[in-house]
C-alpha positions as CSV (number, residue, x, y, z in Angstrom):
1,M,8.6,-49.0,18.2
2,T,8.0,-45.3,18.8
3,E,5.7,-46.1,21.7
4,A,8.3,-48.4,23.2
5,V,11.0,-45.8,23.1
6,S,8.6,-43.2,24.5
7,T,7.7,-45.4,27.4
8,A,11.3,-46.3,28.1
9,T,12.6,-42.8,28.1
10,G,9.6,-41.2,29.7
11,A,9.4,-38.6,26.9
12,E,7.0,-38.3,24.1
13,L,8.5,-38.1,20.7
14,P,7.1,-35.4,18.3
15,D,4.6,-36.5,15.8
16,P,6.1,-37.0,12.3
17,D,3.3,-35.0,10.7
18,E,4.0,-32.1,13.1
19,R,7.7,-32.2,12.2
20,R,6.8,-32.2,8.5
21,G,4.4,-29.3,9.0
22,G,7.0,-27.3,10.8
23,T,9.6,-28.0,8.1
24,G,7.1,-27.1,5.5
25,T,6.3,-23.8,7.1
26,L,10.0,-22.9,7.4
27,R,10.5,-23.9,3.8
28,F,7.5,-21.8,2.8
29,L,8.8,-18.7,4.7
30,A,12.3,-19.1,3.3
31,G,11.0,-19.3,-0.2
32,K,8.7,-16.3,0.1
33,I,11.4,-14.2,1.8
34,G,13.9,-15.2,-0.9
35,A,11.4,-14.2,-3.6
36,G,10.8,-10.9,-1.8
37,L,14.5,-10.1,-1.8
38,V,14.8,-10.9,-5.5
39,S,11.8,-8.6,-6.1
40,L,13.5,-5.8,-4.1
41,L,16.6,-6.2,-6.1
42,L,14.6,-5.9,-9.3
43,V,13.0,-2.8,-7.9
44,V,16.4,-1.3,-7.3
45,V,17.6,-2.0,-10.8
46,L,14.3,-0.9,-12.4
47,G,14.2,2.3,-10.4
48,F,17.7,3.2,-11.4
49,L,17.1,2.6,-15.1
50,L,13.6,4.0,-15.3
51,F,14.3,7.5,-14.0
52,R,17.3,7.9,-16.3
53,M,14.9,7.6,-19.2
54,I,13.0,10.7,-18.1
55,P,13.6,13.7,-20.4
56,G,15.5,16.5,-18.8
57,D,18.9,17.2,-17.4
58,P,19.2,17.8,-13.6
59,V,22.2,20.0,-14.0
60,T,20.4,22.2,-16.5
61,T,17.4,22.5,-14.2
62,M,19.6,23.4,-11.2
63,T,21.4,26.1,-13.1
64,R,18.3,27.5,-14.8
65,D,18.2,31.3,-14.9
66,R,21.8,31.5,-13.7
67,P,24.8,32.5,-15.8
68,T,26.9,29.4,-15.8
69,S,30.0,28.7,-17.9
70,P,30.6,25.3,-19.5
71,Q,33.4,24.7,-17.1
72,Q,31.1,25.2,-14.1
73,L,28.5,22.9,-15.7
74,A,31.2,20.2,-16.1
75,E,32.3,20.6,-12.5
76,L,28.8,20.3,-11.3
77,R,28.2,17.2,-13.3
78,A,31.4,15.7,-11.8
79,R,30.3,16.6,-8.3
80,L,26.9,14.9,-8.8
81,G,28.5,11.9,-10.5
82,V,26.2,12.1,-13.6
83,D,29.3,12.3,-15.9
84,K,30.3,8.7,-15.0
85,P,29.4,5.7,-17.1
86,M,26.0,4.2,-16.4
87,L,27.4,1.0,-14.9
88,Q,29.6,2.9,-12.5
89,Q,26.7,5.1,-11.4
90,F,24.7,2.0,-10.6
91,F,27.5,0.4,-8.6
92,D,27.9,3.6,-6.6
93,Y,24.2,3.8,-6.0
94,F,23.9,0.1,-5.0
95,G,26.9,0.4,-2.7
96,G,25.3,3.3,-1.0
97,L,22.1,1.3,-0.4
98,L,24.1,-1.5,1.2
99,R,25.4,1.1,3.6
100,G,22.0,2.5,4.2
101,D,22.7,5.7,2.2
102,L,20.0,6.7,-0.2
103,G,22.1,9.6,-1.5
104,T,21.7,13.3,-1.5
105,S,19.0,15.3,-3.2
106,Y,20.2,17.3,-6.2
107,I,17.7,20.1,-5.8
108,Y,17.4,20.3,-2.0
109,N,21.0,19.3,-1.2
110,R,19.7,17.2,1.7
111,P,20.0,13.5,2.5
112,V,17.2,11.6,0.8
113,A,16.6,9.3,3.8
114,A,15.9,12.4,6.0
115,M,13.5,13.9,3.5
116,I,11.6,10.6,3.1
117,G,11.4,10.2,6.9
118,E,9.7,13.6,7.1
119,R,7.1,12.7,4.6
120,V,6.2,9.1,5.7
121,W,3.9,10.1,8.6
122,P,1.5,12.2,6.4
123,T,1.2,9.4,3.9
124,V,0.6,6.7,6.6
125,L,-2.0,8.9,8.2
126,L,-3.8,9.4,4.9
127,V,-3.6,5.8,3.7
128,G,-4.3,4.3,7.1
129,T,-7.4,6.4,7.7
130,A,-8.8,5.7,4.2
131,T,-8.0,2.0,4.5
132,V,-9.7,1.5,7.8
133,L,-12.8,3.4,6.7
134,A,-12.9,1.5,3.4
135,V,-12.6,-1.9,5.1
136,V,-15.5,-1.1,7.4
137,L,-17.7,0.4,4.7
138,G,-16.8,-2.1,2.0
139,L,-17.4,-5.2,4.2
140,W,-20.7,-3.9,5.6
141,L,-22.1,-3.0,2.1
142,G,-20.7,-6.2,0.6
143,V,-22.4,-8.4,3.1
144,R,-25.8,-6.6,2.8
145,A,-25.6,-6.6,-1.0
146,A,-24.8,-10.3,-1.2
147,W,-27.5,-11.3,1.3
148,K,-30.1,-9.3,-0.6
149,R,-28.9,-10.5,-4.0
150,G,-31.0,-9.1,-6.9
151,S,-32.6,-6.4,-4.7
152,A,-32.6,-2.7,-5.6
153,F,-30.0,-2.2,-2.8
154,D,-27.7,-4.8,-4.4
155,K,-28.1,-3.3,-7.9
156,V,-27.4,0.3,-6.8
157,Q,-24.5,-0.6,-4.6
158,T,-22.9,-2.8,-7.2
159,G,-23.3,-0.2,-9.9
160,V,-21.9,2.6,-7.7
161,A,-18.9,0.4,-6.7
162,L,-18.1,-0.6,-10.2
163,T,-18.2,3.1,-11.3
164,L,-16.0,4.3,-8.5
165,W,-13.5,1.5,-9.0
166,S,-13.0,2.6,-12.6
167,V,-12.7,6.4,-11.9
168,P,-9.2,7.9,-12.0
169,Q,-8.3,9.1,-8.5
170,F,-7.0,12.5,-9.6
171,W,-10.2,13.2,-11.5
172,L,-12.3,12.3,-8.6
173,G,-10.2,14.5,-6.3
174,L,-10.7,17.5,-8.7
175,M,-14.4,16.9,-8.8
176,L,-14.6,16.9,-5.0
177,L,-12.6,20.1,-4.9
178,I,-15.1,21.7,-7.3
179,A,-18.2,20.3,-5.5
180,T,-17.1,21.4,-2.0
181,Q,-15.3,24.6,-2.9
182,G,-14.9,26.7,0.2
183,L,-16.0,24.0,2.6
184,F,-12.7,22.3,3.1
185,P,-9.1,23.3,2.7
186,S,-7.7,22.5,-0.7
187,R,-4.0,22.5,0.1
188,G,-1.6,21.3,2.7
189,M,-2.0,19.4,6.0
190,T,-2.3,22.3,8.5
191,S,-3.2,26.0,8.6
192,P,-0.7,28.6,9.8
193,D,-3.2,30.4,11.9
194,T,-4.4,27.4,13.9
195,P,-4.4,28.2,17.7
196,P,-1.9,26.2,19.7
197,G,-3.0,23.0,21.5
198,F,-3.4,19.4,20.6
199,F,-7.1,19.4,20.2
200,N,-7.1,22.5,17.9
201,E,-4.2,21.0,15.8
202,A,-5.9,17.6,15.5
203,L,-9.1,19.2,14.3
204,D,-7.2,21.3,11.8
205,V,-5.4,18.2,10.4
206,A,-8.7,16.3,10.2
207,H,-10.3,19.2,8.3
208,H,-7.4,19.1,5.8
209,L,-7.6,15.3,5.6
210,T,-11.3,15.1,4.7
211,L,-11.1,15.6,0.9
212,P,-8.0,13.5,0.1
213,C,-9.3,10.8,2.5
214,L,-12.7,10.7,0.8
215,T,-11.0,10.5,-2.6
216,L,-9.0,7.4,-1.6
217,L,-12.0,6.0,0.3
218,A,-14.3,6.1,-2.6
219,V,-12.0,4.0,-4.8
220,I,-10.7,1.6,-2.2
221,Y,-14.0,0.7,-0.5
222,A,-15.4,-0.3,-3.9
223,Q,-12.8,-3.1,-4.3
224,Y,-13.5,-4.5,-0.8
225,M,-17.3,-4.3,-1.3
226,L,-17.2,-6.2,-4.6
227,V,-14.8,-8.9,-3.3
228,M,-16.8,-9.4,-0.1
229,R,-20.0,-9.6,-2.1
230,S,-18.5,-12.2,-4.5
231,S,-17.1,-14.3,-1.6
232,L,-20.3,-14.3,0.3
233,L,-22.3,-15.3,-2.8
234,E,-20.1,-18.4,-3.2
235,E,-20.7,-19.4,0.4
236,M,-24.4,-18.9,0.5
237,N,-25.2,-22.2,-1.2
238,A,-22.8,-24.3,0.9
239,D,-24.0,-27.4,2.7
240,Y,-23.0,-26.1,6.1
241,L,-25.4,-23.1,5.8
242,T,-28.2,-25.5,4.8
243,T,-27.4,-27.6,7.9
244,A,-27.4,-24.4,10.1
245,R,-30.8,-23.4,8.8
246,A,-32.2,-26.9,9.3
247,K,-31.2,-26.7,13.0
248,G,-33.5,-23.7,13.3
249,L,-31.0,-20.9,13.5
250,R,-32.3,-17.5,12.5
251,D,-31.2,-16.1,9.2
252,D,-29.2,-13.3,10.7
253,L,-27.3,-15.7,12.9
254,V,-26.5,-18.0,9.9
255,R,-25.1,-14.9,8.2
256,R,-23.1,-13.5,11.0
257,R,-21.8,-16.8,12.6
258,H,-21.3,-19.0,9.6
259,A,-21.4,-17.3,6.2
260,V,-19.5,-14.1,6.9
261,P,-16.5,-15.5,8.8
262,N,-15.8,-18.0,5.9
263,A,-16.3,-15.3,3.2
264,L,-13.9,-12.9,5.0
265,L,-10.7,-14.8,4.1
266,P,-10.2,-13.4,0.6
267,T,-11.1,-9.9,1.7
268,V,-8.7,-9.9,4.7
269,T,-5.8,-10.9,2.5
270,L,-6.9,-8.3,-0.1
271,V,-6.6,-5.6,2.6
272,F,-2.8,-6.2,2.9
273,L,-2.3,-6.8,-0.8
274,Q,-4.0,-3.4,-1.6
275,F,-2.4,-1.5,1.3
276,G,1.0,-1.4,-0.5
277,L,-0.7,-0.5,-3.8
278,V,-2.6,2.3,-2.1
279,V,0.6,3.7,-0.6
280,S,2.2,3.8,-4.0
281,G,-1.0,5.1,-5.6
282,T,-1.3,8.2,-3.5
283,V,1.0,10.2,-5.8
284,T,-1.8,11.8,-7.8
285,V,-4.1,12.3,-4.8
286,E,-1.4,14.0,-2.8
287,A,-0.4,16.1,-5.8
288,V,-4.0,17.3,-6.3
289,F,-4.4,18.3,-2.6
290,S,-0.8,19.3,-2.0
291,W,-0.7,16.8,0.9
292,P,2.9,16.8,2.2
293,G,3.5,13.0,1.9
294,L,5.6,10.7,-0.2
295,G,3.3,11.2,-3.2
296,L,3.8,14.9,-3.3
297,L,7.5,14.4,-2.8
298,T,7.6,12.2,-5.9
299,F,5.8,14.8,-7.9
300,E,8.2,17.5,-6.8
301,A,11.2,15.3,-7.6
302,L,10.0,14.6,-11.2
303,R,10.4,18.3,-12.0
304,G,14.2,18.1,-11.8
305,P,14.5,15.3,-12.4
306,D,16.0,14.7,-8.9
307,L,17.4,11.2,-9.5
308,P,18.5,10.3,-6.0
309,L,15.1,11.5,-4.5
310,L,13.1,9.7,-7.2
311,Q,15.1,6.5,-6.6
312,G,14.7,6.7,-2.9
313,V,10.9,7.3,-2.9
314,F,10.4,4.6,-5.6
315,L,12.3,2.1,-3.5
316,I,10.1,2.9,-0.5
317,L,6.8,2.8,-2.4
318,A,7.6,-0.3,-4.4
319,G,9.2,-2.0,-1.4
320,S,6.0,-1.5,0.6
321,V,4.1,-3.4,-2.2
322,V,6.6,-6.3,-2.0
323,V,6.4,-6.4,1.8
324,M,2.6,-6.3,2.0
325,N,2.4,-9.0,-0.7
326,L,4.7,-11.2,1.4
327,F,2.7,-10.5,4.5
328,A,-0.6,-11.3,2.8
329,E,0.7,-14.7,1.5
330,V,1.9,-15.6,5.0
331,L,-1.4,-14.5,6.5
332,Y,-3.4,-16.5,4.0
333,R,-1.5,-19.6,5.0
334,V,-2.1,-18.9,8.7
335,L,-5.8,-18.3,8.3
336,D,-6.6,-21.1,5.8
337,P,-5.9,-24.6,7.1
338,R,-6.3,-26.0,3.5
339,V,-3.3,-24.0,2.4
340,R,-1.2,-25.2,5.3
341,A,-2.1,-28.8,4.6
342,S,-1.1,-28.5,0.9
C-alpha cells in the first residue's frame, strides 16, 4: 500500500523506523533537559539552605573593628534583607534569579554576576589546559599499559595512577610548592613587573599556570588512564580483533584501527562528565596557589559568609556539572548506535 501511494504521488514516504527513531531522540532530549532543569532547581534550593547553615553572621563580619550601635546593626540587617523570614528570603532570591539577578555581594558591595564574570576566564584557562593535557597523557598511557598488560610498565603506571587518584589536591599542591620553591610563582596569575606586550604577558601567565595546572593534571590524568586501560582490556579478547589478526594485520594496526577506537567511547564521555566536576573541584587548588578564579572567589566568600556571592558561585559550579552530565549523556547516545537503538 505504501509503495502504491509513493508511486502515485511521486514522493517517497518516510520510513516508519526513521520516524520512530526521530521521535525517540526528541523524547530522549526532552526527558534529559527536563531532568537537568529539575536538578538546577534542586541546586538553587540546596545552595540557599546550605550556606545559611554556615556558622557566622555576615553583619557582624562587615562591622568588625568598627563602633556600631544596635540600631545601626538592625538597619544594616534590614538593608541586606537577612532579618526577613527564611521563606521570604528564598522567594526574593529566586525571583531575582528569574530576572537574571544574582544579587549584590555583602562584602564587596558589587553585583555578584559581574564578579563571577571576572573570575570565569582564569578558571576556564586552568581547567581547560589541565583537561587537554590529562586527556592526551591519560589516553596514551592507558593504551600502552593495557596493550602491555602485566609488564613492568603496566604495573608502574597503574600503581602511580591509583596513588595520584587518591591524593587530595590541596596536599599535592602544597608538596609541589615545597619541592619547586623558587622555581615557579606561588601566588596569582600575573606579575606586576612584567614588560608590556602579548608575548611577555603570555609567558608570565604560563609561568604562573605551571604549578596549579600540574596539580590538577596529576589527579585528572590518572582517572582517564585507568578507564582507558580497563576499556581496552575488555576489547582485546573480542572476536573482531582475532579476525583482524587472522587477516594478517600488524599488531600496531590492530591496536590503532580497531581496538582503540572502540575502547575510546567510555573515556570520551568521561571527559565531559569529569569536566564539570573538575571546575567545581578547583576551589582548593586555586586557594593554595591564589589563582584568581571561581575557586578562590568561593574561598574568599566563605570568610564572611558572603551569602549572595556563595550562592552565585555555587550555582555556576554545580550548574556546570549538571550541564556537562547532560552533554555527556547526549554524546554517548550519538556515538554508540546500540544506545540509539534501545
